N, C-alpha and C positions, 0 to 999 in steps of 0.2 A: 301660740305664735312666738317666734324667736326674734322679733324686731326689738333690738335693745334701745334704738333711738331713731327719731325721724325729724328732719328739719327741711324747710322749704326755702330756697334762695333763688328768687326770680322764677325762671322756668324749670329749675332743677329740684327734684325730690331726692334727698340724700338719706339713706337708711344704713344703720349699722346693724349688722345681722349676727345673731348667735347661731352658728351652723358648724358642722364638722368640716366644711370645705370653703364656705364663704365668709368674708369679713364685712364687706361694704358693698352697697350698690348706689349708683347715681343715675337716675332716670331723667332725661331732658325732655320735657313735654313738647317743646317746639320742634326738636329734631327727630323725636321718637327713637332715641338711642339710650341703651342701658349700658353703663360701664360697671363691670363686676371686678372686684378685688378678691383674690383668692388667699387663703391662709398662707401660701408659699410666697405671697407678695406679687404674683403675676396679676396683670390687668388686661382684661379683654373688653372690647367695645362691640356691642351687639346692635345691629342696625335694624330699622323699621319694625321695632317692637312696639305693638299697639298699646296705648294707654290702659285699655281694659285688661290686657295680659299682665301688665305691671301691677295693676290693682290686685289681680288674682294671686300674683306672686306675693305681694304684701300681706294678704289676708290668709294665705295658705298655712296649714298646720306646721308644715316643714318647708321653709323656703329652699333649702338645698335640694330636697326631693323634687319640688315643683320646678326648679330651675333645670334640673337634670332632664326631667320628662318633657317640659313644655317650652323651654327657651334654648338650651344649649345646643341642640342639633337642628333646631327649626329655623334659626335666623342666621344671616350672614354675619360673620364676626371677624375681628382682626385683633392680633396681639398689640398692645400699647407698649411703647418704650417706657422703662422705668427711669 
């Protein structure tokens, strides 16, 4: 696994990820949203991501690969302003 650190703040699970494309994810258990920060600094918010999917993302051998296959094209998303 390539999770460098994990902390929980209220309803948010914050993970720093060691990946070729991702650096950080924040999952809001109340809103079921996943905010992803990419290496280029871009941030995207993915909506209606089930907690079970985020758990599988965290446990995956490669977070980047799991994200590309199971999250990036399957859930509605929007680019966040930096």
